[in-house]
DRENDO-1510 file (C-alpha; in Angstrom, 1 decimal, always signed):
<recs>
REC; n; res; u; v; w
REC; 1; MET; +90.7; +100.5; +94.6 .
REC; 2; PRO; +90.9; +104.0; +96.1 .
REC; 3; ALA; +89.1; +106.8; +94.4 .
REC; 4; ASN; +91.0; +108.9; +91.9 .
REC; 5; SER; +93.7; +106.4; +91.1 .
REC; 6; TRP; +94.1; +103.6; +88.5 .
REC; 7; PRO; +97.0; +101.2; +88.3 .
REC; 8; GLU; +98.8; +100.8; +85.0 .
REC; 9; ASN; +100.0; +97.4; +83.8 .
REC; 10; ASP; +103.4; +99.0; +83.1 .
REC; 11; SER; +106.0; +97.8; +85.6 .
REC; 12; TYR; +109.7; +97.6; +85.1 .
REC; 13; ASN; +112.6; +96.1; +86.9 .
REC; 14; GLU; +115.2; +98.8; +87.6 .
REC; 15; LEU; +117.7; +97.0; +85.3 .
REC; 16; ASP; +115.4; +97.0; +82.3 .
REC; 17; PRO; +116.7; +98.9; +79.3 .
REC; 18; LEU; +115.6; +102.5; +78.7 .
REC; 19; ASN; +114.0; +103.6; +75.5 .
REC; 20; SER; +115.7; +107.0; +75.5 .
REC; 21; LEU; +119.3; +108.0; +76.0 .
REC; 22; PHE; +121.0; +110.3; +78.4 .
REC; 23; SER; +124.5; +111.6; +78.3 .
REC; 24; ASP; +126.7; +112.5; +81.2 .
REC; 25; LEU; +126.2; +116.2; +81.6 .
REC; 26; PRO; +129.1; +118.4; +80.5 .
REC; 27; ASP; +130.6; +121.4; +82.4 .
REC; 28; SER; +130.4; +124.9; +81.0 .
REC; 29; GLU; +133.5; +124.6; +78.7 .
REC; 30; GLU; +132.3; +121.2; +77.4 .
REC; 31; LEU; +128.8; +122.8; +76.7 .
REC; 32; GLN; +130.5; +125.4; +74.5 .
REC; 33; GLU; +132.2; +122.6; +72.6 .
REC; 34; GLU; +129.0; +120.6; +72.4 .
REC; 35; THR; +130.8; +117.4; +73.5 .
REC; 36; SER; +130.0; +115.0; +76.3 .
REC; 37; THR; +130.8; +111.6; +77.6 .
REC; 38; SER; +128.1; +109.0; +76.9 .
REC; 39; VAL; +126.6; +107.3; +79.9 .
REC; 40; SER; +123.5; +105.1; +79.6 .
REC; 41; LEU; +120.6; +105.7; +82.0 .
REC; 42; PRO; +120.2; +102.1; +83.1 .
REC; 43; SER; +123.7; +102.2; +84.7 .
REC; 44; ARG; +122.7; +105.3; +86.6 .
REC; 45; PHE; +119.5; +103.7; +87.8 .
REC; 46; GLN; +121.1; +100.5; +89.2 .
REC; 47; GLY; +121.2; +100.0; +92.9 .
REC; 48; ARG; +118.5; +102.5; +94.0 .
REC; 49; ARG; +117.5; +100.2; +96.9 .
REC; 50; ARG; +121.1; +100.0; +98.1 .
REC; 51; LYS; +121.6; +103.7; +97.8 .
REC; 52; ALA; +118.4; +104.4; +99.7 .
REC; 53; ALA; +119.4; +101.9; +102.4 .
REC; 54; LEU; +122.8; +103.6; +102.8 .
REC; 55; VAL; +121.2; +107.0; +103.1 .
REC; 56; LEU; +118.7; +105.8; +105.7 .
REC; 57; THR; +121.5; +104.2; +107.7 .
REC; 58; ILE; +123.5; +107.3; +107.7 .
REC; 59; VAL; +120.6; +109.6; +108.6 .
REC; 60; TRP; +119.3; +107.3; +111.4 .
REC; 61; SER; +122.8; +106.5; +112.9 .
REC; 62; GLY; +123.7; +110.2; +112.6 .
REC; 63; THR; +120.6; +111.2; +114.5 .
REC; 64; ILE; +121.3; +108.7; +117.3 .
REC; 65; ALA; +124.9; +109.9; +117.5 .
REC; 66; LEU; +123.8; +113.5; +117.9 .
REC; 67; HIS; +121.8; +112.5; +120.9 .
REC; 68; LEU; +124.9; +110.8; +122.4 .
REC; 69; VAL; +127.6; +113.5; +121.9 .
REC; 70; SER; +127.8; +116.6; +124.0 .
REC; 71; TRP; +127.9; +119.0; +121.0 .
REC; 72; GLY; +124.9; +117.5; +119.2 .
REC; 73; THR; +122.5; +120.3; +120.3 .
REC; 74; LEU; +125.0; +122.9; +119.2 .
REC; 75; PHE; +125.3; +121.2; +115.8 .
REC; 76; VAL; +121.6; +121.2; +115.2 .
REC; 77; LEU; +121.3; +124.9; +116.3 .
REC; 78; GLY; +124.1; +125.9; +114.0 .
REC; 79; LEU; +122.5; +124.0; +111.0 .
REC; 80; THR; +119.1; +125.5; +111.9 .
REC; 81; THR; +120.7; +129.0; +111.9 .
REC; 82; ILE; +122.4; +128.5; +108.5 .
REC; 83; ILE; +119.3; +127.1; +106.9 .
REC; 84; GLY; +117.1; +129.8; +108.5 .
REC; 85; ILE; +119.2; +132.5; +107.0 .
REC; 86; HIS; +118.7; +131.0; +103.5 .
REC; 87; ALA; +115.0; +130.5; +104.2 .
REC; 88; LEU; +114.6; +134.2; +105.2 .
REC; 89; VAL; +116.4; +135.3; +102.0 .
REC; 90; VAL; +114.0; +133.2; +100.0 .
REC; 91; VAL; +110.9; +134.4; +101.7 .
REC; 92; PHE; +111.7; +138.1; +101.6 .
REC; 93; ALA; +113.3; +138.2; +98.1 .
REC; 94; ARG; +111.6; +140.7; +95.7 .
REC; 95; PRO; +109.9; +138.6; +93.0 .
REC; 96; LYS; +111.1; +138.9; +89.4 .
REC; 97; ARG; +109.4; +141.0; +86.8 .
REC; 98; TYR; +108.6; +139.0; +83.7 .
REC; 99; PRO; +108.2; +140.4; +80.2 .
REC; 100; GLU; +104.5; +140.6; +79.2 .
REC; 101; GLN; +105.0; +140.7; +75.4 .
REC; 102; MET; +107.1; +138.8; +72.9 .
REC; 103; GLN; +109.7; +140.7; +71.0 .
REC; 104; GLY; +110.1; +139.4; +67.5 .
REC; 105; ASP; +108.5; +136.3; +65.9 .
REC; 106; LEU; +106.3; +134.0; +68.0 .
REC; 107; PRO; +107.7; +130.5; +68.3 .
REC; 108; TYR; +105.7; +127.5; +67.1 .
REC; 109; ILE; +104.2; +125.5; +70.0 .
REC; 110; SER; +103.3; +121.9; +70.3 .
REC; 111; VAL; +100.7; +121.2; +73.0 .
REC; 112; LEU; +100.9; +117.6; +74.3 .
REC; 113; VAL; +98.4; +115.6; +76.4 .
REC; 114; ALA; +99.0; +112.0; +77.3 .
REC; 115; ALA; +95.5; +110.5; +77.9 .
REC; 116; LYS; +94.3; +107.1; +79.2 .
REC; 117; ASN; +90.6; +106.5; +79.9 .
REC; 118; GLU; +89.7; +110.2; +80.1 .
REC; 119; GLU; +86.2; +110.2; +78.7 .
REC; 120; ALA; +85.0; +112.4; +81.5 .
REC; 121; VAL; +87.2; +115.3; +80.7 .
REC; 122; ILE; +88.8; +114.9; +77.2 .
REC; 123; GLY; +86.1; +116.8; +75.4 .
REC; 124; ARG; +86.4; +119.9; +77.5 .
REC; 125; LEU; +90.2; +119.8; +77.3 .
REC; 126; VAL; +90.4; +119.5; +73.6 .
REC; 127; LYS; +87.9; +122.3; +73.0 .
REC; 128; SER; +89.8; +124.5; +75.3 .
REC; 129; LEU; +93.2; +123.8; +73.8 .
REC; 130; CYS; +92.0; +124.1; +70.3 .
REC; 131; ASN; +90.6; +127.6; +71.0 .
REC; 132; LEU; +93.7; +129.2; +72.5 .
REC; 133; GLU; +94.5; +132.7; +71.4 .
REC; 134; TYR; +97.7; +132.5; +69.4 .
REC; 135; PRO; +98.2; +134.4; +66.1 .
REC; 136; GLY; +98.6; +132.7; +62.8 .
REC; 137; GLY; +97.8; +129.2; +63.9 .
REC; 138; GLN; +101.3; +128.8; +65.2 .
REC; 139; TYR; +100.5; +125.9; +67.4 .
REC; 140; GLU; +99.4; +122.3; +67.2 .
REC; 141; VAL; +97.6; +120.0; +69.7 .
REC; 142; TRP; +98.7; +116.4; +70.1 .
REC; 143; VAL; +96.7; +113.9; +72.2 .
REC; 144; ILE; +98.4; +110.6; +72.8 .
REC; 145; ASP; +95.7; +108.0; +73.4 .
REC; 146; ASP; +97.6; +105.5; +75.6 .
REC; 147; ASN; +95.5; +102.4; +74.8 .
REC; 148; SER; +92.3; +103.7; +76.4 .
REC; 149; THR; +89.6; +101.1; +77.0 .
REC; 150; ASP; +86.7; +103.5; +77.5 .
REC; 151; THR; +85.1; +105.9; +74.9 .
REC; 152; THR; +88.2; +108.2; +74.8 .
REC; 153; PRO; +89.2; +107.0; +71.3 .
REC; 154; GLN; +85.8; +107.6; +69.8 .
REC; 155; LEU; +85.5; +111.0; +71.4 .
REC; 156; LEU; +88.9; +112.0; +70.0 .
REC; 157; SER; +87.9; +110.8; +66.5 .
REC; 158; GLU; +84.9; +113.0; +66.6 .
REC; 159; LEU; +86.8; +116.0; +67.9 .
REC; 160; ALA; +89.5; +115.6; +65.1 .
REC; 161; GLN; +86.7; +116.1; +62.6 .
REC; 162; GLU; +85.9; +119.5; +64.2 .
REC; 163; TYR; +89.4; +120.9; +64.9 .
REC; 164; ASP; +92.1; +121.0; +62.2 .
REC; 165; GLN; +95.0; +121.5; +64.7 .
REC; 166; LEU; +94.1; +118.4; +66.7 .
REC; 167; LYS; +96.3; +115.4; +66.0 .
REC; 168; ILE; +96.0; +112.0; +67.6 .
REC; 169; LEU; +98.6; +109.3; +68.2 .
REC; 170; ARG; +97.2; +106.0; +69.4 .
REC; 171; ARG; +99.7; +103.8; +71.3 .
REC; 172; LYS; +99.6; +100.0; +71.0 .
REC; 173; PRO; +98.7; +97.8; +74.0 .
REC; 174; GLU; +102.3; +96.7; +74.4 .
REC; 175; ALA; +103.7; +100.2; +74.5 .
REC; 176; GLY; +105.3; +101.0; +77.9 .
REC; 177; GLY; +106.9; +103.8; +79.8 .
REC; 178; GLY; +103.8; +105.4; +81.2 .
REC; 179; LYS; +103.4; +109.1; +80.5 .
REC; 180; SER; +107.1; +109.5; +79.7 .
REC; 181; GLY; +106.8; +106.8; +77.1 .
REC; 182; ALA; +103.8; +108.4; +75.5 .
REC; 183; LEU; +105.5; +111.8; +75.3 .
REC; 184; ASN; +108.7; +110.4; +73.9 .
REC; 185; GLN; +106.8; +108.5; +71.2 .
REC; 186; VAL; +105.0; +111.6; +70.0 .
REC; 187; LEU; +108.1; +113.9; +70.2 .
REC; 188; ALA; +109.4; +113.1; +66.8 .
REC; 189; LEU; +106.1; +113.9; +65.2 .
REC; 190; THR; +105.9; +117.4; +66.7 .
REC; 191; LYS; +107.4; +120.5; +65.2 .
REC; 192; GLY; +107.1; +123.1; +68.1 .
REC; 193; ASP; +110.1; +125.0; +69.4 .
REC; 194; ILE; +108.3; +124.9; +72.7 .
REC; 195; LEU; +106.5; +121.9; +74.1 .
REC; 196; ALA; +103.5; +122.5; +76.4 .
REC; 197; VAL; +102.5; +119.5; +78.5 .
REC; 198; PHE; +99.0; +119.2; +80.2 .
REC; 199; ASP; +97.1; +116.6; +82.1 .
REC; 200; ALA; +93.7; +115.6; +80.7 .
REC; 201; ASP; +91.9; +117.4; +83.5 .
REC; 202; ALA; +93.6; +120.7; +82.8 .
REC; 203; GLN; +91.5; +123.9; +82.6 .
REC; 204; VAL; +93.3; +127.0; +81.1 .
REC; 205; SER; +92.6; +130.5; +80.1 .
REC; 206; PRO; +92.5; +131.4; +76.3 .
REC; 207; ASP; +95.5; +133.7; +76.6 .
REC; 208; LEU; +97.7; +131.1; +78.2 .
REC; 209; LEU; +100.2; +130.8; +75.4 .
REC; 210; LEU; +100.6; +134.5; +74.8 .
REC; 211; ARG; +101.4; +135.0; +78.5 .
REC; 212; VAL; +103.9; +132.2; +78.8 .
REC; 213; VAL; +105.9; +132.5; +75.6 .
REC; 214; PRO; +107.5; +135.9; +76.5 .
REC; 215; LEU; +109.3; +134.2; +79.4 .
REC; 216; PHE; +111.4; +132.2; +76.9 .
REC; 217; GLN; +113.0; +135.3; +75.5 .
REC; 218; ARG; +116.0; +134.8; +77.8 .
REC; 219; GLU; +117.9; +132.1; +76.0 .
REC; 220; ASN; +118.9; +130.2; +79.2 .
REC; 221; VAL; +115.3; +129.5; +80.2 .
REC; 222; GLY; +114.8; +125.9; +79.4 .
REC; 223; ALA; +111.3; +125.5; +80.9 .
REC; 224; VAL; +108.4; +127.4; +82.5 .
REC; 225; GLN; +106.0; +126.1; +85.1 .
REC; 226; VAL; +102.7; +127.9; +85.6 .
REC; 227; ARG; +100.9; +127.8; +88.9 .
REC; 228; LYS; +98.7; +124.8; +89.5 .
REC; 229; ALA; +95.3; +125.5; +91.1 .
REC; 230; ILE; +92.6; +123.1; +92.4 .
REC; 231; ALA; +89.4; +123.3; +90.4 .
REC; 232; ASN; +87.3; +121.5; +93.1 .
REC; 233; ALA; +89.0; +123.3; +96.0 .
REC; 234; GLU; +85.8; +123.9; +97.9 .
REC; 235; GLU; +84.7; +120.3; +98.0 .
REC; 236; ASN; +86.2; +119.2; +101.4 .
REC; 237; PHE; +89.1; +119.5; +103.8 .
REC; 238; TRP; +91.5; +117.6; +101.5 .
REC; 239; THR; +90.9; +119.7; +98.4 .
REC; 240; LYS; +91.1; +122.9; +100.4 .
REC; 241; GLY; +94.4; +121.7; +101.7 .
REC; 242; GLN; +95.7; +121.0; +98.3 .
REC; 243; ALA; +94.8; +124.4; +97.1 .
REC; 244; ILE; +96.8; +126.0; +99.9 .
REC; 245; GLU; +99.6; +123.6; +99.2 .
REC; 246; MET; +99.8; +124.7; +95.6 .
REC; 247; ALA; +99.9; +128.4; +96.7 .
REC; 248; LEU; +102.8; +127.6; +99.0 .
REC; 249; ASP; +104.6; +125.5; +96.4 .
REC; 250; THR; +104.4; +128.2; +93.7 .
REC; 251; PHE; +105.5; +130.9; +96.1 .
REC; 252; LEU; +108.6; +129.0; +97.2 .
REC; 253; GLN; +109.5; +128.0; +93.6 .
REC; 254; GLN; +109.2; +131.6; +92.4 .
REC; 255; GLN; +111.2; +133.0; +95.3 .
REC; 256; ARG; +113.9; +130.3; +94.9 .
REC; 257; THR; +114.3; +131.2; +91.2 .
REC; 258; THR; +114.5; +134.9; +92.2 .
REC; 259; ILE; +117.7; +134.3; +94.2 .
REC; 260; GLY; +119.2; +132.0; +91.6 .
REC; 261; GLY; +117.9; +128.8; +93.1 .
REC; 262; ILE; +116.0; +126.0; +91.6 .
REC; 263; GLY; +112.6; +126.2; +90.0 .
REC; 264; GLU; +110.7; +122.9; +89.5 .
REC; 265; LEU; +108.3; +121.4; +87.0 .
REC; 266; ARG; +105.0; +120.0; +88.2 .
REC; 267; GLY; +103.9; +118.0; +85.2 .
REC; 268; ASN; +100.6; +119.8; +84.4 .
REC; 269; GLY; +101.1; +123.2; +82.8 .
REC; 270; GLN; +104.8; +122.8; +82.1 .
REC; 271; PHE; +106.4; +124.4; +79.0 .
REC; 272; VAL; +109.8; +123.0; +77.8 .
REC; 273; ARG; +112.1; +124.4; +75.2 .
REC; 274; ARG; +112.8; +121.6; +72.6 .
REC; 275; LYS; +116.5; +122.4; +72.5 .
REC; 276; ALA; +116.7; +122.0; +76.3 .
REC; 277; LEU; +114.7; +118.7; +76.3 .
REC; 278; SER; +116.9; +117.3; +73.6 .
REC; 279; SER; +120.1; +118.2; +75.4 .
REC; 280; CYS; +119.2; +116.0; +78.3 .
REC; 281; GLY; +117.7; +113.1; +76.5 .
REC; 282; GLY; +113.9; +113.6; +76.5 .
REC; 283; TRP; +111.6; +112.3; +79.1 .
REC; 284; ASN; +112.9; +109.6; +81.4 .
REC; 285; GLU; +110.9; +106.3; +81.2 .
REC; 286; GLU; +112.7; +104.9; +84.2 .
REC; 287; THR; +111.1; +107.2; +86.8 .
REC; 288; ILE; +107.6; +107.4; +88.2 .
REC; 289; THR; +107.7; +111.3; +88.3 .
REC; 290; ASP; +108.8; +112.5; +84.9 .
REC; 291; ASP; +108.5; +116.1; +85.8 .
REC; 292; LEU; +110.7; +116.0; +88.9 .
REC; 293; ASP; +113.3; +113.9; +87.1 .
REC; 294; LEU; +113.3; +116.3; +84.1 .
REC; 295; THR; +113.7; +119.3; +86.5 .
REC; 296; LEU; +116.9; +118.0; +87.9 .
REC; 297; ARG; +118.4; +117.0; +84.5 .
REC; 298; LEU; +117.6; +120.5; +83.1 .
REC; 299; HIS; +119.4; +122.2; +85.9 .
REC; 300; LEU; +122.3; +119.8; +85.7 .
REC; 301; ASP; +122.5; +120.8; +82.0 .
REC; 302; ARG; +122.7; +124.5; +83.1 .
REC; 303; TRP; +119.1; +125.5; +82.0 .
REC; 304; ASP; +116.9; +127.6; +84.2 .
REC; 305; ILE; +113.2; +126.9; +85.0 .
REC; 306; GLU; +110.9; +129.9; +85.7 .
REC; 307; CYS; +107.8; +129.4; +87.9 .
REC; 308; VAL; +104.9; +132.0; +87.7 .
REC; 309; PHE; +101.7; +132.6; +89.6 .
REC; 310; ASN; +99.9; +133.8; +86.5 .
REC; 311; PRO; +98.7; +132.4; +84.3 .
REC; 312; MET; +97.6; +129.2; +86.0 .
REC; 313; VAL; +96.3; +125.8; +85.1 .
REC; 314; GLU; +93.4; +124.3; +87.1 .
REC; 315; GLU; +93.2; +120.6; +87.8 .
REC; 316; GLU; +91.1; +118.2; +89.9 .
REC; 317; GLY; +92.3; +117.6; +93.4 .
REC; 318; VAL; +92.0; +114.1; +94.9 .
REC; 319; THR; +89.0; +114.0; +97.2 .
REC; 320; ASN; +89.9; +111.6; +100.1 .
REC; 321; ALA; +92.7; +110.7; +102.4 .
REC; 322; ILE; +93.4; +107.3; +100.8 .
REC; 323; ALA; +93.7; +108.8; +97.3 .
REC; 324; LEU; +95.9; +111.6; +98.7 .
REC; 325; TRP; +98.1; +109.0; +100.4 .
REC; 326; HIS; +98.8; +107.1; +97.2 .
REC; 327; GLN; +99.4; +110.2; +95.1 .
REC; 328; ARG; +101.8; +111.8; +97.6 .
REC; 329; ASN; +103.7; +108.6; +98.1 .
REC; 330; ARG; +104.3; +108.4; +94.4 .
REC; 331; TRP; +105.5; +112.1; +94.4 .
REC; 332; ALA; +107.7; +111.5; +97.4 .
REC; 333; GLU; +109.3; +108.3; +95.9 .
REC; 334; GLY; +109.8; +109.9; +92.5 .
REC; 335; GLY; +111.4; +113.0; +94.0 .
REC; 336; TYR; +113.7; +110.9; +96.2 .
REC; 337; GLN; +114.7; +108.7; +93.2 .
REC; 338; ARG; +116.2; +111.5; +91.3 .
REC; 339; TYR; +118.7; +112.3; +94.1 .
REC; 340; LEU; +119.7; +108.7; +94.2 .
REC; 341; ASP; +120.1; +108.6; +90.5 .
REC; 342; TYR; +122.1; +111.8; +90.0 .
REC; 343; TRP; +123.9; +112.3; +93.3 .
REC; 344; ASP; +127.3; +112.2; +91.7 .
REC; 345; LEU; +126.5; +115.0; +89.3 .
REC; 346; ILE; +125.0; +117.1; +92.1 .
REC; 347; PHE; +128.1; +116.7; +94.2 .
REC; 348; LYS; +130.3; +117.7; +91.2 .
REC; 349; ASN; +128.4; +121.1; +91.4 .
REC; 350; ARG; +127.2; +120.8; +87.8 .
REC; 351; MET; +124.3; +123.2; +88.5 .
REC; 352; GLY; +126.5; +125.9; +90.0 .
REC; 353; THR; +127.0; +126.9; +93.6 .
REC; 354; ARG; +123.7; +128.8; +94.1 .
REC; 355; LYS; +121.5; +126.1; +92.8 .
REC; 356; THR; +123.5; +123.3; +94.6 .
REC; 357; TRP; +123.2; +125.1; +97.9 .
REC; 358; ASP; +119.5; +125.8; +97.4 .
REC; 359; LEU; +118.9; +122.1; +96.5 .
REC; 360; PHE; +120.8; +121.1; +99.7 .
REC; 361; VAL; +118.6; +123.2; +101.9 .
REC; 362; PHE; +115.5; +121.9; +100.2 .
REC; 363; VAL; +116.6; +118.2; +100.6 .
REC; 364; VAL; +117.4; +118.8; +104.3 .
REC; 365; ILE; +114.0; +120.4; +105.0 .
REC; 366; HIS; +111.8; +118.2; +102.7 .
REC; 367; TYR; +113.4; +114.8; +103.0 .
REC; 368; ILE; +116.0; +114.6; +105.7 .
REC; 369; LEU; +114.0; +116.2; +108.5 .
REC; 370; PRO; +111.0; +113.9; +108.2 .
REC; 371; THR; +113.3; +110.9; +107.9 .
REC; 372; VAL; +115.0; +111.7; +111.3 .
REC; 373; ALA; +111.6; +112.1; +113.0 .
REC; 374; VAL; +111.4; +108.4; +114.1 .
REC; 375; PRO; +114.9; +108.0; +115.6 .
REC; 376; ASP; +114.8; +111.5; +117.0 .
REC; 377; LEU; +111.5; +110.8; +118.8 .
REC; 378; LEU; +112.7; +107.3; +120.1 .
REC; 379; MET; +115.9; +108.7; +121.4 .
REC; 380; ALA; +114.1; +111.7; +123.0 .
REC; 381; ILE; +111.8; +109.2; +124.9 .
REC; 382; ALA; +114.7; +107.0; +125.9 .
REC; 383; ARG; +116.8; +109.9; +127.3 .
REC; 384; HIS; +113.8; +111.9; +128.7 .
REC; 385; ARG; +114.6; +115.0; +126.7 .
REC; 386; PRO; +113.0; +117.0; +123.8 .
REC; 387; PRO; +113.7; +115.9; +120.3 .
REC; 388; ILE; +117.1; +117.3; +119.2 .
REC; 389; PHE; +115.7; +118.5; +115.9 .
REC; 390; SER; +112.9; +120.5; +117.5 .
REC; 391; PRO; +114.6; +123.9; +116.4 .
REC; 392; MET; +114.7; +122.9; +112.8 .
REC; 393; THR; +111.1; +121.5; +112.9 .
REC; 394; GLY; +110.0; +124.9; +114.4 .
REC; 395; LEU; +111.8; +126.7; +111.6 .
REC; 396; THR; +110.2; +124.6; +108.9 .
REC; 397; VAL; +106.7; +125.2; +110.3 .
REC; 398; THR; +107.3; +128.9; +110.6 .
REC; 399; ILE; +108.6; +129.2; +107.0 .
REC; 400; SER; +105.7; +127.1; +105.7 .
REC; 401; MET; +103.2; +129.4; +107.4 .
REC; 402; ALA; +104.9; +132.5; +106.0 .
REC; 403; GLY; +105.0; +131.0; +102.6 .
REC; 404; MET; +101.4; +129.9; +102.6 .
REC; 405; PHE; +100.2; +133.3; +103.8 .
REC; 406; ALA; +102.3; +135.1; +101.2 .
REC; 407; GLY; +101.3; +132.7; +98.4 .
REC; 408; LEU; +97.6; +133.1; +99.2 .
REC; 409; ARG; +98.0; +136.9; +99.4 .
REC; 410; ARG; +99.8; +136.9; +96.0 .
REC; 411; ILE; +97.0; +135.0; +94.4 .
REC; 412; ARG; +94.4; +137.5; +95.4 .
REC; 413; GLN; +96.3; +140.3; +93.7 .
REC; 414; GLU; +94.6; +143.0; +95.8 .
REC; 415; LYS; +96.4; +146.3; +96.3 .
REC; 416; GLU; +94.6; +147.0; +99.6 .
REC; 417; PHE; +93.7; +144.4; +102.1 .
REC; 418; LYS; +91.1; +144.8; +104.9 .
REC; 419; ILE; +91.6; +143.3; +108.3 .
REC; 420; SER; +88.9; +140.7; +107.5 .
REC; 421; THR; +90.9; +139.6; +104.5 .
REC; 422; TYR; +94.1; +139.1; +106.6 .
REC; 423; LEU; +92.1; +137.1; +109.2 .
REC; 424; LEU; +90.7; +134.9; +106.4 .
REC; 425; LEU; +94.2; +134.3; +105.0 .
REC; 426; LEU; +95.4; +133.5; +108.5 .
REC; 427; LEU; +92.7; +130.9; +109.0 .
REC; 428; GLN; +93.5; +129.3; +105.6 .
REC; 429; THR; +97.1; +129.2; +106.5 .
REC; 430; LEU; +96.4; +127.4; +109.8 .
REC; 431; ARG; +94.2; +124.9; +107.9 .
REC; 432; GLY; +97.1; +124.4; +105.5 .
REC; 433; ILE; +99.6; +123.8; +108.2 .
REC; 434; LEU; +97.4; +121.1; +109.7 .
REC; 435; TYR; +96.9; +119.5; +106.3 .
REC; 436; MET; +100.7; +119.6; +105.5 .
REC; 437; PHE; +101.6; +117.4; +108.5 .
REC; 438; HIS; +100.7; +114.4; +106.3 .
REC; 439; TRP; +104.0; +115.0; +104.5 .
REC; 440; ILE; +106.0; +114.0; +107.6 .
REC; 441; VAL; +104.4; +110.5; +107.5 .
REC; 442; VAL; +104.6; +110.2; +103.7 .
REC; 443; ILE; +108.3; +111.2; +103.4 .
REC; 444; SER; +109.4; +109.1; +106.4 .
REC; 445; SER; +107.6; +106.0; +105.2 .
REC; 446; ALA; +108.6; +106.4; +101.6 .
REC; 447; THR; +112.3; +106.8; +102.3 .
REC; 448; ALA; +112.2; +103.7; +104.6 .
REC; 449; ARG; +110.2; +101.7; +102.2 .
REC; 450; MET; +112.6; +102.3; +99.3 .
REC; 451; SER; +115.4; +101.0; +101.4 .
REC; 452; VAL; +113.9; +97.5; +102.0 .
REC; 453; ARG; +111.5; +96.5; +99.3 .
REC; 454; PRO; +112.5; +95.1; +95.9 .
REC; 455; LYS; +112.5; +98.0; +93.4 .
REC; 456; ARG; +110.1; +98.2; +90.6 .
REC; 457; LEU; +108.5; +101.0; +88.6 .
REC; 458; LYS; +104.7; +101.3; +88.5 .
REC; 459; TRP; +103.0; +104.2; +86.9 .
REC; 460; VAL; +99.7; +105.2; +88.5 .
REC; 461; LYS; +97.4; +107.7; +86.9 .
REC; 462; THR; +94.8; +109.8; +88.7 .
REC; 463; VAL; +91.2; +109.1; +87.6 .
REC; 464; HIS; +89.5; +112.4; +86.6 .
REC; 465; GLN; +85.9; +112.6; +87.4 .
REC; 466; GLY; +85.0; +115.7; +85.3 .
REC; 467; LYS; +82.9; +117.1; +88.1 .
REC; 468; ASN; +83.5; +120.7; +86.9 .
REC; 469; GLU; +82.5; +120.0; +83.3 .
REC; 470; GLN; +80.4; +122.8; +82.1 .
</recs>
């Protein structure tokens, strides 16, 4: 068993019934009338393997065809230019200014944590969450004990005696659905207008709620994601790489939202408006990445997601290559699943033109480009020529470097930078680029694997060591 991971017993065939419902998303006029056509989630989840196989066939055959036609190189150069223009707009967009104080009454907040075998970190987390600065006690903390087999239940019972706002829901052994099932089960018991979701290893600042709540003053904001940081970043090459990756991710998400593109949820440190969550059917129990799935459904339902650098939530990074491989494969597969599940709604432009275009660029860079790497390289070797997608690969690496550098610089929040600081950021960026090459292997293997293997859902949780426990 690799470090930092633990297999759940929950596994579902893709045709199994779903516990929560999801309605076909209405257009803007239907939204005003609050009417929609009911569509069950299981029907949307059928045939994932066939869809993945079809996409893989199109991408591979298209890559081979581009090598054989005379205009293939021009096509790639044109696509690279178009995507490059969008990427430049994203990178150089001036970031938004967010309100720092709440106007009017503060909303009630329900803080949710789904925990399974978290004895190493649950005490620190509960103490932190139950001592947040928020006037009038206008928040509650719910910990869902998902049938833990260690001392987590006993620790929670002791903590409940100490903190009045702590509430505990214990799931039965037969309860399924992974983290999504746990969150859906507690949802009816909560009373918050805003739902804040954290992992058990989360470390937050006392003023977190006060800094996030003002962002919900714009009625169309359905969710807010705070920056994720790696608490054990200095441990080794892999944790340092994850810290740089998080800086890049938050920078790109914030910049994309600035130009009207898509912001994404990242699970830990996500805040969701109850009204928005209800409008798209709660958390999806038929996906292995509940945050990425909810991201797409919120945007399809015409909600916006804001992503901010500060405040942040710290979490433990996985500490070796094997653990990283398993974690990233789950992220890649879950992210890819959502496009297979909701492709028809995306093509109907339910999100609006700006978001749909931004999503297209992201899919091409993040999923399509790594997928074409194998046939592109094989054809290049066979025809004794450079890979035809080299220009786009070069663009992706350049944009990633710029994003990493800018993200790391934004985190430091220094008004004046010395030359030594710039050199340090540059070295960190080069390390980050080297680290990020693992995504090429992860994405290409995940998209191919989903096309050939029998589909099943398997939730895998990261084991938290609590190494930073004070």
